C-alpha angles and dihedrals in degrees: 000000000000118000119229114249117258111257122223110233123193117226128017129325115209129334126344114246089253089053090049092052091046091051089047090052094236102099097104095047094046092047093049091050092049092051091049091051093050091049093048090050094045090051092048090050092049089049090051096045094046093039095239114161123218090247091052094047092048088051092050090048092046091232139110128274087243092058090047091050089053089051093050093046105098091204097051110092098179096100123119128222088244092059091047091050092050090049092051091049090047090060094042096260139112126236109233122189131165141178113240 
């Protein structure tokens, strides 16, 4: 039996990925994890670019290396906004968040 050729359709077919996650009930969690991963990678990149060691950054943040390791771990979600703000300040940046 011969298959019908695939038709090219302009526009979207079905739900967007965001809509899928919202329908699934996992949108907020997935979004929060993605944001944490991005922040951890940005911080690690700033540390590399400005040659800031983990020990130095922990000292600037007035925290432990263990806490800093949790912050830099993209999979670890147990980081507070206060910790993120201190990390940003320690590398000469500002943490900016907004509700959209």
